[in-house]
PyMOL Python script that loads the backbone (N, CA, C, O; Angstrom):
from pymol import cmd

cmd.read_pdbstr("""\
ATOM      1  N   MET A   1     -57.971  77.653  -8.761  1.00  0.00           N
ATOM      2  CA  MET A   1     -56.764  78.155  -8.136  1.00  0.00           C
ATOM      3  C   MET A   1     -55.886  76.958  -7.794  1.00  0.00           C
ATOM      4  O   MET A   1     -56.333  75.999  -7.164  1.00  0.00           O
ATOM      5  N   ILE A   2     -54.624  77.034  -8.223  1.00  0.00           N
ATOM      6  CA  ILE A   2     -53.662  75.982  -7.920  1.00  0.00           C
ATOM      7  C   ILE A   2     -52.566  76.618  -7.071  1.00  0.00           C
ATOM      8  O   ILE A   2     -51.838  77.492  -7.540  1.00  0.00           O
ATOM      9  N   LEU A   3     -52.454  76.177  -5.827  1.00  0.00           N
ATOM     10  CA  LEU A   3     -51.522  76.774  -4.886  1.00  0.00           C
ATOM     11  C   LEU A   3     -50.155  76.113  -4.938  1.00  0.00           C
ATOM     12  O   LEU A   3     -50.000  75.038  -5.518  1.00  0.00           O
ATOM     13  N   VAL A   4     -49.168  76.754  -4.334  1.00  0.00           N
ATOM     14  CA  VAL A   4     -47.785  76.258  -4.298  1.00  0.00           C
ATOM     15  C   VAL A   4     -47.714  74.829  -3.772  1.00  0.00           C
ATOM     16  O   VAL A   4     -46.911  74.032  -4.257  1.00  0.00           O
ATOM     17  N   ASN A   5     -48.540  74.496  -2.790  1.00  0.00           N
ATOM     18  CA  ASN A   5     -48.486  73.160  -2.190  1.00  0.00           C
ATOM     19  C   ASN A   5     -49.222  72.106  -3.014  1.00  0.00           C
ATOM     20  O   ASN A   5     -49.333  70.955  -2.592  1.00  0.00           O
ATOM     21  N   GLY A   6     -49.730  72.495  -4.195  1.00  0.00           N
ATOM     22  CA  GLY A   6     -50.435  71.560  -5.062  1.00  0.00           C
ATOM     23  C   GLY A   6     -51.926  71.506  -4.826  1.00  0.00           C
ATOM     24  O   GLY A   6     -52.647  70.846  -5.575  1.00  0.00           O
ATOM     25  N   MET A   7     -52.403  72.186  -3.801  1.00  0.00           N
ATOM     26  CA  MET A   7     -53.829  72.196  -3.503  1.00  0.00           C
ATOM     27  C   MET A   7     -54.598  72.881  -4.635  1.00  0.00           C
ATOM     28  O   MET A   7     -54.184  73.931  -5.127  1.00  0.00           O
ATOM     29  N   ILE A   8     -55.708  72.287  -5.039  1.00  0.00           N
ATOM     30  CA  ILE A   8     -56.566  72.850  -6.077  1.00  0.00           C
ATOM     31  C   ILE A   8     -57.872  73.272  -5.415  1.00  0.00           C
ATOM     32  O   ILE A   8     -58.544  72.471  -4.767  1.00  0.00           O
ATOM     33  N   LEU A   9     -58.218  74.548  -5.590  1.00  0.00           N
ATOM     34  CA  LEU A   9     -59.429  75.096  -4.972  1.00  0.00           C
ATOM     35  C   LEU A   9     -60.408  75.530  -6.056  1.00  0.00           C
ATOM     36  O   LEU A   9     -60.021  76.170  -7.033  1.00  0.00           O
ATOM     37  N   ASP A  10     -61.684  75.178  -5.875  1.00  0.00           N
ATOM     38  CA  ASP A  10     -62.701  75.664  -6.802  1.00  0.00           C
ATOM     39  C   ASP A  10     -63.256  77.005  -6.308  1.00  0.00           C
ATOM     40  O   ASP A  10     -62.908  77.461  -5.219  1.00  0.00           O
ATOM     41  N   ARG A  11     -64.092  77.613  -7.089  1.00  0.00           N
ATOM     42  CA  ARG A  11     -64.630  78.951  -6.799  1.00  0.00           C
ATOM     43  C   ARG A  11     -65.293  79.036  -5.418  1.00  0.00           C
ATOM     44  O   ARG A  11     -65.054  79.983  -4.669  1.00  0.00           O
ATOM     45  N   GLU A  12     -66.113  78.055  -5.089  1.00  0.00           N
ATOM     46  CA  GLU A  12     -66.825  78.073  -3.816  1.00  0.00           C
ATOM     47  C   GLU A  12     -65.869  77.964  -2.629  1.00  0.00           C
ATOM     48  O   GLU A  12     -66.039  78.658  -1.627  1.00  0.00           O
ATOM     49  N   THR A  13     -64.875  77.101  -2.742  1.00  0.00           N
ATOM     50  CA  THR A  13     -63.898  76.928  -1.664  1.00  0.00           C
ATOM     51  C   THR A  13     -63.083  78.199  -1.470  1.00  0.00           C
ATOM     52  O   THR A  13     -62.838  78.617  -0.339  1.00  0.00           O
ATOM     53  N   ILE A  14     -62.665  78.809  -2.563  1.00  0.00           N
ATOM     54  CA  ILE A  14     -61.907  80.056  -2.476  1.00  0.00           C
ATOM     55  C   ILE A  14     -62.717  81.108  -1.727  1.00  0.00           C
ATOM     56  O   ILE A  14     -62.218  81.735  -0.793  1.00  0.00           O
ATOM     57  N   ALA A  15     -63.952  81.296  -2.134  1.00  0.00           N
ATOM     58  CA  ALA A  15     -64.809  82.310  -1.514  1.00  0.00           C
ATOM     59  C   ALA A  15     -65.005  82.039  -0.023  1.00  0.00           C
ATOM     60  O   ALA A  15     -65.028  82.973   0.778  1.00  0.00           O
ATOM     61  N   SER A  16     -65.145  80.777   0.350  1.00  0.00           N
ATOM     62  CA  SER A  16     -65.398  80.463   1.752  1.00  0.00           C
ATOM     63  C   SER A  16     -64.159  80.583   2.627  1.00  0.00           C
ATOM     64  O   SER A  16     -64.282  80.782   3.836  1.00  0.00           O
ATOM     65  N   THR A  17     -62.967  80.468   2.044  1.00  0.00           N
ATOM     66  CA  THR A  17     -61.744  80.520   2.846  1.00  0.00           C
ATOM     67  C   THR A  17     -61.120  81.904   2.927  1.00  0.00           C
ATOM     68  O   THR A  17     -60.306  82.148   3.817  1.00  0.00           O
ATOM     69  N   LEU A  18     -61.470  82.814   2.034  1.00  0.00           N
ATOM     70  CA  LEU A  18     -60.837  84.134   2.032  1.00  0.00           C
ATOM     71  C   LEU A  18     -61.054  84.898   3.333  1.00  0.00           C
ATOM     72  O   LEU A  18     -60.145  85.581   3.805  1.00  0.00           O
ATOM     73  N   ASN A  19     -62.225  84.793   3.909  1.00  0.00           N
ATOM     74  CA  ASN A  19     -62.503  85.515   5.156  1.00  0.00           C
ATOM     75  C   ASN A  19     -61.700  84.979   6.339  1.00  0.00           C
ATOM     76  O   ASN A  19     -61.512  85.690   7.326  1.00  0.00           O
ATOM     77  N   ASP A  20     -61.224  83.737   6.253  1.00  0.00           N
ATOM     78  CA  ASP A  20     -60.471  83.131   7.349  1.00  0.00           C
ATOM     79  C   ASP A  20     -58.963  83.328   7.213  1.00  0.00           C
ATOM     80  O   ASP A  20     -58.214  82.971   8.123  1.00  0.00           O
ATOM     81  N   SER A  21     -58.510  83.883   6.107  1.00  0.00           N
ATOM     82  CA  SER A  21     -57.079  84.070   5.875  1.00  0.00           C
ATOM     83  C   SER A  21     -56.620  85.413   6.423  1.00  0.00           C
ATOM     84  O   SER A  21     -57.338  86.406   6.299  1.00  0.00           O
ATOM     85  N   PRO A  22     -55.430  85.462   7.031  1.00  0.00           N
ATOM     86  CA  PRO A  22     -54.908  86.749   7.486  1.00  0.00           C
ATOM     87  C   PRO A  22     -54.702  87.675   6.294  1.00  0.00           C
ATOM     88  O   PRO A  22     -54.362  87.208   5.207  1.00  0.00           O
ATOM     89  N   PRO A  23     -54.899  88.967   6.473  1.00  0.00           N
ATOM     90  CA  PRO A  23     -54.737  89.891   5.340  1.00  0.00           C
ATOM     91  C   PRO A  23     -53.266  90.061   4.957  1.00  0.00           C
ATOM     92  O   PRO A  23     -52.367  89.877   5.777  1.00  0.00           O
ATOM     93  N   TRP A  24     -53.049  90.413   3.706  1.00  0.00           N
ATOM     94  CA  TRP A  24     -51.709  90.773   3.251  1.00  0.00           C
ATOM     95  C   TRP A  24     -51.418  92.176   3.756  1.00  0.00           C
ATOM     96  O   TRP A  24     -52.251  93.072   3.616  1.00  0.00           O
ATOM     97  N   THR A  25     -50.244  92.374   4.340  1.00  0.00           N
ATOM     98  CA  THR A  25     -49.883  93.716   4.821  1.00  0.00           C
ATOM     99  C   THR A  25     -49.078  94.474   3.776  1.00  0.00           C
ATOM    100  O   THR A  25     -49.051  95.704   3.781  1.00  0.00           O
ATOM    101  N   SER A  26     -48.416  93.734   2.870  1.00  0.00           N
ATOM    102  CA  SER A  26     -47.692  94.378   1.774  1.00  0.00           C
ATOM    103  C   SER A  26     -47.484  93.370   0.657  1.00  0.00           C
ATOM    104  O   SER A  26     -47.480  92.160   0.883  1.00  0.00           O
ATOM    105  N   TYR A  27     -47.312  93.888  -0.547  1.00  0.00           N
ATOM    106  CA  TYR A  27     -46.991  93.018  -1.672  1.00  0.00           C
ATOM    107  C   TYR A  27     -46.283  93.828  -2.750  1.00  0.00           C
ATOM    108  O   TYR A  27     -46.421  95.048  -2.833  1.00  0.00           O
ATOM    109  N   GLU A  28     -45.523  93.117  -3.569  1.00  0.00           N
ATOM    110  CA  GLU A  28     -44.843  93.734  -4.693  1.00  0.00           C
ATOM    111  C   GLU A  28     -44.898  92.770  -5.869  1.00  0.00           C
ATOM    112  O   GLU A  28     -44.575  91.590  -5.731  1.00  0.00           O
ATOM    113  N   LEU A  29     -45.309  93.276  -7.026  1.00  0.00           N
ATOM    114  CA  LEU A  29     -45.335  92.488  -8.252  1.00  0.00           C
ATOM    115  C   LEU A  29     -44.213  92.978  -9.153  1.00  0.00           C
ATOM    116  O   LEU A  29     -43.954  94.179  -9.231  1.00  0.00           O
ATOM    117  N   SER A  30     -43.542  92.043  -9.840  1.00  0.00           N
ATOM    118  CA  SER A  30     -42.475  92.416 -10.758  1.00  0.00           C
ATOM    119  C   SER A  30     -42.423  91.409 -11.904  1.00  0.00           C
ATOM    120  O   SER A  30     -43.098  90.380 -11.874  1.00  0.00           O
ATOM    121  N   GLN A  31     -41.624  91.718 -12.900  1.00  0.00           N
ATOM    122  CA  GLN A  31     -41.424  90.851 -14.062  1.00  0.00           C
ATOM    123  C   GLN A  31     -42.750  90.497 -14.746  1.00  0.00           C
ATOM    124  O   GLN A  31     -42.928  89.375 -15.220  1.00  0.00           O
ATOM    125  N   GLU A  32     -43.666  91.447 -14.795  1.00  0.00           N
ATOM    126  CA  GLU A  32     -44.971  91.205 -15.396  1.00  0.00           C
ATOM    127  C   GLU A  32     -44.847  90.989 -16.903  1.00  0.00           C
ATOM    128  O   GLU A  32     -44.071  91.662 -17.581  1.00  0.00           O
ATOM    129  N   SER A  33     -45.623  90.041 -17.407  1.00  0.00           N
ATOM    130  CA  SER A  33     -45.637  89.754 -18.835  1.00  0.00           C
ATOM    131  C   SER A  33     -47.043  89.331 -19.239  1.00  0.00           C
ATOM    132  O   SER A  33     -47.671  88.521 -18.558  1.00  0.00           O
ATOM    133  N   LEU A  34     -47.535  89.876 -20.342  1.00  0.00           N
ATOM    134  CA  LEU A  34     -48.845  89.509 -20.873  1.00  0.00           C
ATOM    135  C   LEU A  34     -48.650  88.506 -21.993  1.00  0.00           C
ATOM    136  O   LEU A  34     -47.889  88.756 -22.928  1.00  0.00           O
ATOM    137  N   VAL A  35     -49.334  87.370 -21.905  1.00  0.00           N
ATOM    138  CA  VAL A  35     -49.220  86.311 -22.909  1.00  0.00           C
ATOM    139  C   VAL A  35     -50.595  86.119 -23.549  1.00  0.00           C
ATOM    140  O   VAL A  35     -51.468  85.490 -22.949  1.00  0.00           O
ATOM    141  N   PRO A  36     -50.800  86.650 -24.757  1.00  0.00           N
ATOM    142  CA  PRO A  36     -52.095  86.454 -25.417  1.00  0.00           C
ATOM    143  C   PRO A  36     -52.354  84.974 -25.690  1.00  0.00           C
ATOM    144  O   PRO A  36     -51.442  84.235 -26.064  1.00  0.00           O
ATOM    145  N   ILE A  37     -53.600  84.548 -25.500  1.00  0.00           N
ATOM    146  CA  ILE A  37     -53.985  83.162 -25.772  1.00  0.00           C
ATOM    147  C   ILE A  37     -54.819  83.102 -27.047  1.00  0.00           C
ATOM    148  O   ILE A  37     -54.538  82.310 -27.947  1.00  0.00           O
ATOM    149  N   ASN A  38     -55.835  83.937 -27.114  1.00  0.00           N
ATOM    150  CA  ASN A  38     -56.646  84.086 -28.325  1.00  0.00           C
ATOM    151  C   ASN A  38     -57.318  85.452 -28.260  1.00  0.00           C
ATOM    152  O   ASN A  38     -56.894  86.308 -27.484  1.00  0.00           O
ATOM    153  N   ASP A  39     -58.366  85.671 -29.066  1.00  0.00           N
ATOM    154  CA  ASP A  39     -58.997  86.997 -29.129  1.00  0.00           C
ATOM    155  C   ASP A  39     -59.675  87.418 -27.830  1.00  0.00           C
ATOM    156  O   ASP A  39     -59.864  88.612 -27.598  1.00  0.00           O
ATOM    157  N   ASP A  40     -60.046  86.457 -26.975  1.00  0.00           N
ATOM    158  CA  ASP A  40     -60.762  86.837 -25.755  1.00  0.00           C
ATOM    159  C   ASP A  40     -60.118  86.295 -24.479  1.00  0.00           C
ATOM    160  O   ASP A  40     -60.773  86.227 -23.439  1.00  0.00           O
ATOM    161  N   ALA A  41     -58.845  85.912 -24.548  1.00  0.00           N
ATOM    162  CA  ALA A  41     -58.182  85.382 -23.354  1.00  0.00           C
ATOM    163  C   ALA A  41     -56.691  85.712 -23.386  1.00  0.00           C
ATOM    164  O   ALA A  41     -56.072  85.816 -24.445  1.00  0.00           O
ATOM    165  N   ALA A  42     -56.143  85.872 -22.184  1.00  0.00           N
ATOM    166  CA  ALA A  42     -54.712  86.137 -22.038  1.00  0.00           C
ATOM    167  C   ALA A  42     -54.261  85.691 -20.657  1.00  0.00           C
ATOM    168  O   ALA A  42     -55.062  85.591 -19.727  1.00  0.00           O
ATOM    169  N   ALA A  43     -52.970  85.427 -20.541  1.00  0.00           N
ATOM    170  CA  ALA A  43     -52.375  85.090 -19.254  1.00  0.00           C
ATOM    171  C   ALA A  43     -51.466  86.240 -18.831  1.00  0.00           C
ATOM    172  O   ALA A  43     -50.766  86.832 -19.653  1.00  0.00           O
ATOM    173  N   VAL A  44     -51.489  86.541 -17.549  1.00  0.00           N
ATOM    174  CA  VAL A  44     -50.561  87.494 -16.965  1.00  0.00           C
ATOM    175  C   VAL A  44     -49.613  86.680 -16.099  1.00  0.00           C
ATOM    176  O   VAL A  44     -50.041  85.993 -15.171  1.00  0.00           O
ATOM    177  N   VAL A  45     -48.328  86.760 -16.406  1.00  0.00           N
ATOM    178  CA  VAL A  45     -47.305  86.008 -15.685  1.00  0.00           C
ATOM    179  C   VAL A  45     -46.467  87.022 -14.911  1.00  0.00           C
ATOM    180  O   VAL A  45     -46.065  88.045 -15.466  1.00  0.00           O
ATOM    181  N   TYR A  46     -46.203  86.747 -13.636  1.00  0.00           N
ATOM    182  CA  TYR A  46     -45.498  87.722 -12.807  1.00  0.00           C
ATOM    183  C   TYR A  46     -44.866  87.059 -11.595  1.00  0.00           C
ATOM    184  O   TYR A  46     -45.208  85.935 -11.226  1.00  0.00           O
ATOM    185  N   ARG A  47     -43.940  87.781 -10.988  1.00  0.00           N
ATOM    186  CA  ARG A  47     -43.304  87.374  -9.732  1.00  0.00           C
ATOM    187  C   ARG A  47     -43.962  88.212  -8.629  1.00  0.00           C
ATOM    188  O   ARG A  47     -44.183  89.411  -8.796  1.00  0.00           O
ATOM    189  N   ALA A  48     -44.263  87.574  -7.524  1.00  0.00           N
ATOM    190  CA  ALA A  48     -44.881  88.282  -6.402  1.00  0.00           C
ATOM    191  C   ALA A  48     -44.111  88.027  -5.120  1.00  0.00           C
ATOM    192  O   ALA A  48     -43.626  86.924  -4.873  1.00  0.00           O
ATOM    193  N   SER A  49     -44.012  89.051  -4.326  1.00  0.00           N
ATOM    194  CA  SER A  49     -43.463  88.953  -2.981  1.00  0.00           C
ATOM    195  C   SER A  49     -44.476  89.624  -2.067  1.00  0.00           C
ATOM    196  O   SER A  49     -44.803  90.797  -2.249  1.00  0.00           O
ATOM    197  N   ALA A  50     -44.971  88.883  -1.086  1.00  0.00           N
ATOM    198  CA  ALA A  50     -46.027  89.414  -0.233  1.00  0.00           C
ATOM    199  C   ALA A  50     -45.843  88.939   1.205  1.00  0.00           C
ATOM    200  O   ALA A  50     -45.304  87.863   1.460  1.00  0.00           O
ATOM    201  N   VAL A  51     -46.304  89.766   2.130  1.00  0.00           N
ATOM    202  CA  VAL A  51     -46.216  89.440   3.554  1.00  0.00           C
ATOM    203  C   VAL A  51     -47.623  89.468   4.141  1.00  0.00           C
ATOM    204  O   VAL A  51     -48.365  90.434   3.967  1.00  0.00           O
ATOM    205  N   ARG A  52     -47.972  88.396   4.837  1.00  0.00           N
ATOM    206  CA  ARG A  52     -49.260  88.349   5.552  1.00  0.00           C
ATOM    207  C   ARG A  52     -49.072  88.873   6.967  1.00  0.00           C
ATOM    208  O   ARG A  52     -47.990  88.785   7.547  1.00  0.00           O
ATOM    209  N   GLN A  53     -50.132  89.409   7.496  1.00  0.00           N
ATOM    210  CA  GLN A  53     -50.135  89.878   8.883  1.00  0.00           C
ATOM    211  C   GLN A  53     -49.695  88.734   9.793  1.00  0.00           C
ATOM    212  O   GLN A  53     -50.265  87.643   9.750  1.00  0.00           O
ATOM    213  N   GLY A  54     -48.672  88.990  10.622  1.00  0.00           N
ATOM    214  CA  GLY A  54     -48.177  87.993  11.562  1.00  0.00           C
ATOM    215  C   GLY A  54     -47.015  87.162  11.050  1.00  0.00           C
ATOM    216  O   GLY A  54     -46.402  86.431  11.828  1.00  0.00           O
ATOM    217  N   ASP A  55     -46.690  87.251   9.754  1.00  0.00           N
ATOM    218  CA  ASP A  55     -45.570  86.490   9.201  1.00  0.00           C
ATOM    219  C   ASP A  55     -44.303  87.344   9.181  1.00  0.00           C
ATOM    220  O   ASP A  55     -44.357  88.546   8.923  1.00  0.00           O
ATOM    221  N   ASP A  56     -43.176  86.712   9.453  1.00  0.00           N
ATOM    222  CA  ASP A  56     -41.893  87.403   9.412  1.00  0.00           C
ATOM    223  C   ASP A  56     -41.264  87.381   8.024  1.00  0.00           C
ATOM    224  O   ASP A  56     -40.615  88.344   7.614  1.00  0.00           O
ATOM    225  N   GLN A  57     -41.458  86.279   7.302  1.00  0.00           N
ATOM    226  CA  GLN A  57     -40.844  86.099   5.989  1.00  0.00           C
ATOM    227  C   GLN A  57     -41.876  86.308   4.883  1.00  0.00           C
ATOM    228  O   GLN A  57     -43.041  85.942   5.037  1.00  0.00           O
ATOM    229  N   PRO A  58     -41.445  86.897   3.771  1.00  0.00           N
ATOM    230  CA  PRO A  58     -42.391  87.069   2.662  1.00  0.00           C
ATOM    231  C   PRO A  58     -42.667  85.757   1.948  1.00  0.00           C
ATOM    232  O   PRO A  58     -41.850  84.837   1.957  1.00  0.00           O
ATOM    233  N   PHE A  59     -43.828  85.694   1.335  1.00  0.00           N
ATOM    234  CA  PHE A  59     -44.197  84.612   0.429  1.00  0.00           C
ATOM    235  C   PHE A  59     -43.746  85.082  -0.949  1.00  0.00           C
ATOM    236  O   PHE A  59     -44.179  86.135  -1.417  1.00  0.00           O
ATOM    237  N   ILE A  60     -42.874  84.304  -1.606  1.00  0.00           N
ATOM    238  CA  ILE A  60     -42.347  84.683  -2.912  1.00  0.00           C
ATOM    239  C   ILE A  60     -42.643  83.560  -3.889  1.00  0.00           C
ATOM    240  O   ILE A  60     -42.326  82.401  -3.624  1.00  0.00           O
ATOM    241  N   ALA A  61     -43.252  83.902  -5.024  1.00  0.00           N
ATOM    242  CA  ALA A  61     -43.612  82.879  -6.004  1.00  0.00           C
ATOM    243  C   ALA A  61     -43.743  83.506  -7.386  1.00  0.00           C
ATOM    244  O   ALA A  61     -43.890  84.719  -7.534  1.00  0.00           O
ATOM    245  N   LEU A  62     -43.685  82.644  -8.382  1.00  0.00           N
ATOM    246  CA  LEU A  62     -44.049  83.025  -9.738  1.00  0.00           C
ATOM    247  C   LEU A  62     -45.519  82.656  -9.892  1.00  0.00           C
ATOM    248  O   LEU A  62     -45.948  81.595  -9.438  1.00  0.00           O
ATOM    249  N   MET A  63     -46.287  83.527 -10.531  1.00  0.00           N
ATOM    250  CA  MET A  63     -47.724  83.312 -10.625  1.00  0.00           C
ATOM    251  C   MET A  63     -48.210  83.522 -12.043  1.00  0.00           C
ATOM    252  O   MET A  63     -47.627  84.285 -12.813  1.00  0.00           O
ATOM    253  N   THR A  64     -49.282  82.836 -12.371  1.00  0.00           N
ATOM    254  CA  THR A  64     -49.946  83.021 -13.650  1.00  0.00           C
ATOM    255  C   THR A  64     -51.431  83.187 -13.378  1.00  0.00           C
ATOM    256  O   THR A  64     -52.045  82.383 -12.676  1.00  0.00           O
ATOM    257  N   SER A  65     -51.996  84.241 -13.946  1.00  0.00           N
ATOM    258  CA  SER A  65     -53.435  84.478 -13.868  1.00  0.00           C
ATOM    259  C   SER A  65     -53.967  84.502 -15.292  1.00  0.00           C
ATOM    260  O   SER A  65     -53.543  85.329 -16.100  1.00  0.00           O
ATOM    261  N   VAL A  66     -54.892  83.605 -15.604  1.00  0.00           N
ATOM    262  CA  VAL A  66     -55.481  83.528 -16.934  1.00  0.00           C
ATOM    263  C   VAL A  66     -56.851  84.197 -16.880  1.00  0.00           C
ATOM    264  O   VAL A  66     -57.685  83.879 -16.032  1.00  0.00           O
ATOM    265  N   TYR A  67     -57.061  85.133 -17.807  1.00  0.00           N
ATOM    266  CA  TYR A  67     -58.309  85.878 -17.869  1.00  0.00           C
ATOM    267  C   TYR A  67     -58.991  85.635 -19.214  1.00  0.00           C
ATOM    268  O   TYR A  67     -58.340  85.404 -20.233  1.00  0.00           O
ATOM    269  N   ARG A  68     -60.319  85.695 -19.183  1.00  0.00           N
ATOM    270  CA  ARG A  68     -61.140  85.568 -20.385  1.00  0.00           C
ATOM    271  C   ARG A  68     -62.197  86.658 -20.349  1.00  0.00           C
ATOM    272  O   ARG A  68     -62.761  86.952 -19.295  1.00  0.00           O
ATOM    273  N   MET A  69     -62.462  87.250 -21.491  1.00  0.00           N
ATOM    274  CA  MET A  69     -63.503  88.265 -21.566  1.00  0.00           C
ATOM    275  C   MET A  69     -64.874  87.581 -21.560  1.00  0.00           C
ATOM    276  O   MET A  69     -65.143  86.701 -22.378  1.00  0.00           O
ATOM    277  N   VAL A  70     -65.730  87.997 -20.631  1.00  0.00           N
ATOM    278  CA  VAL A  70     -67.086  87.478 -20.520  1.00  0.00           C
ATOM    279  C   VAL A  70     -68.012  88.684 -20.436  1.00  0.00           C
ATOM    280  O   VAL A  70     -67.954  89.460 -19.482  1.00  0.00           O
ATOM    281  N   GLU A  71     -68.860  88.833 -21.439  1.00  0.00           N
ATOM    282  CA  GLU A  71     -69.804  89.957 -21.495  1.00  0.00           C
ATOM    283  C   GLU A  71     -69.088  91.293 -21.299  1.00  0.00           C
ATOM    284  O   GLU A  71     -69.567  92.167 -20.577  1.00  0.00           O
ATOM    285  N   GLY A  72     -67.935  91.437 -21.953  1.00  0.00           N
ATOM    286  CA  GLY A  72     -67.200  92.693 -21.927  1.00  0.00           C
ATOM    287  C   GLY A  72     -66.337  92.932 -20.702  1.00  0.00           C
ATOM    288  O   GLY A  72     -65.735  93.998 -20.575  1.00  0.00           O
ATOM    289  N   GLU A  73     -66.263  91.958 -19.790  1.00  0.00           N
ATOM    290  CA  GLU A  73     -65.449  92.113 -18.582  1.00  0.00           C
ATOM    291  C   GLU A  73     -64.425  90.986 -18.491  1.00  0.00           C
ATOM    292  O   GLU A  73     -64.720  89.831 -18.799  1.00  0.00           O
ATOM    293  N   ALA A  74     -63.204  91.348 -18.058  1.00  0.00           N
ATOM    294  CA  ALA A  74     -62.170  90.334 -17.854  1.00  0.00           C
ATOM    295  C   ALA A  74     -62.510  89.521 -16.609  1.00  0.00           C
ATOM    296  O   ALA A  74     -62.714  90.082 -15.533  1.00  0.00           O
ATOM    297  N   ARG A  75     -62.569  88.213 -16.756  1.00  0.00           N
ATOM    298  CA  ARG A  75     -62.889  87.319 -15.635  1.00  0.00           C
ATOM    299  C   ARG A  75     -61.750  86.340 -15.438  1.00  0.00           C
ATOM    300  O   ARG A  75     -61.244  85.757 -16.397  1.00  0.00           O
ATOM    301  N   LEU A  76     -61.350  86.164 -14.187  1.00  0.00           N
ATOM    302  CA  LEU A  76     -60.280  85.227 -13.858  1.00  0.00           C
ATOM    303  C   LEU A  76     -60.763  83.799 -14.094  1.00  0.00           C
ATOM    304  O   LEU A  76     -61.790  83.384 -13.557  1.00  0.00           O
ATOM    305  N   VAL A  77     -60.018  83.059 -14.896  1.00  0.00           N
ATOM    306  CA  VAL A  77     -60.350  81.674 -15.223  1.00  0.00           C
ATOM    307  C   VAL A  77     -59.502  80.709 -14.413  1.00  0.00           C
ATOM    308  O   VAL A  77     -59.993  79.688 -13.933  1.00  0.00           O
ATOM    309  N   LEU A  78     -58.204  81.044 -14.263  1.00  0.00           N
ATOM    310  CA  LEU A  78     -57.284  80.154 -13.560  1.00  0.00           C
ATOM    311  C   LEU A  78     -56.163  80.978 -12.951  1.00  0.00           C
ATOM    312  O   LEU A  78     -55.643  81.902 -13.575  1.00  0.00           O
ATOM    313  N   TYR A  79     -55.801  80.634 -11.733  1.00  0.00           N
ATOM    314  CA  TYR A  79     -54.692  81.273 -11.033  1.00  0.00           C
ATOM    315  C   TYR A  79     -53.793  80.156 -10.529  1.00  0.00           C
ATOM    316  O   TYR A  79     -54.273  79.191  -9.935  1.00  0.00           O
ATOM    317  N   GLN A  80     -52.472  80.283 -10.766  1.00  0.00           N
ATOM    318  CA  GLN A  80     -51.531  79.219 -10.405  1.00  0.00           C
ATOM    319  C   GLN A  80     -50.273  79.836  -9.816  1.00  0.00           C
ATOM    320  O   GLN A  80     -49.785  80.861 -10.292  1.00  0.00           O
ATOM    321  N   GLN A  81     -49.750  79.190  -8.761  1.00  0.00           N
ATOM    322  CA  GLN A  81     -48.523  79.641  -8.083  1.00  0.00           C
ATOM    323  C   GLN A  81     -47.429  78.590  -8.254  1.00  0.00           C
ATOM    324  O   GLN A  81     -47.694  77.389  -8.210  1.00  0.00           O
ATOM    325  N   THR A  82     -46.199  79.059  -8.449  1.00  0.00           N
ATOM    326  CA  THR A  82     -45.039  78.180  -8.493  1.00  0.00           C
ATOM    327  C   THR A  82     -44.014  78.721  -7.503  1.00  0.00           C
ATOM    328  O   THR A  82     -43.604  79.878  -7.601  1.00  0.00           O
ATOM    329  N   ALA A  83     -43.606  77.898  -6.562  1.00  0.00           N
ATOM    330  CA  ALA A  83     -42.628  78.326  -5.565  1.00  0.00           C
ATOM    331  C   ALA A  83     -41.281  78.596  -6.227  1.00  0.00           C
ATOM    332  O   ALA A  83     -40.892  77.911  -7.172  1.00  0.00           O
ATOM    333  N   ILE A  84     -40.584  79.592  -5.725  1.00  0.00           N
ATOM    334  CA  ILE A  84     -39.233  79.881  -6.195  1.00  0.00           C
ATOM    335  C   ILE A  84     -38.287  79.152  -5.254  1.00  0.00           C
ATOM    336  O   ILE A  84     -38.259  79.428  -4.055  1.00  0.00           O
ATOM    337  N   THR A  85     -37.513  78.222  -5.802  1.00  0.00           N
ATOM    338  CA  THR A  85     -36.656  77.391  -4.975  1.00  0.00           C
ATOM    339  C   THR A  85     -35.176  77.737  -5.088  1.00  0.00           C
ATOM    340  O   THR A  85     -34.358  77.196  -4.344  1.00  0.00           O
ATOM    341  N   HIS A  86     -34.824  78.623  -5.998  1.00  0.00           N
ATOM    342  CA  HIS A  86     -33.428  79.023  -6.145  1.00  0.00           C
ATOM    343  C   HIS A  86     -33.320  80.439  -6.662  1.00  0.00           C
ATOM    344  O   HIS A  86     -32.214  80.947  -6.848  1.00  0.00           O
TER     345      HIS A  86
END
""", "prot")
cmd.dss("prot")
cmd.show_as("cartoon", "prot")
cmd.util.cbc("prot")
cmd.orient("prot")
């Protein structure tokens, strides 16, 4: 996982920090696009707007989630956020 602030998190760190994060109270995805990579992988590119519990302003970013088929199931390989600055 690559966050807007440049922080890179591995699987174990992500799992350990999720319970400490405030929950999302709402979210909206738009501009979704599927980008095939090969026969068993694809990227989903989208814009997200989400609000966490206790926040006044939404978090808005462009995101990419790369998935790969593993034993017949889509598995997240990489997730990346890009801040929208304009």
